[in-house]
Steps between C-alpha positions, in 0.01 A plus 500: 500500500568469867317754726811660644626578149243751390433855645223547749441866431559696182472876475546702183676834494560744219872540563799342692780683672800478274878581535678727254594195299142373481512215761205450737562635857356203687578663846269793397201281429249488785165334541199728443351633822171306435692170522691578807210624716406250766790268444780422735789512258567488125631147517153364564414526134 
């Protein structure tokens, strides 16, 4: 598999923010603070 096709960082969470119909709220998902410390932006991942 090409290197750009797999994730660089994976974090596991116990729950995801959901709408009333059960869809995942992608705009509510944020990187954990441990991953964002010391980095310029979230797009560097």
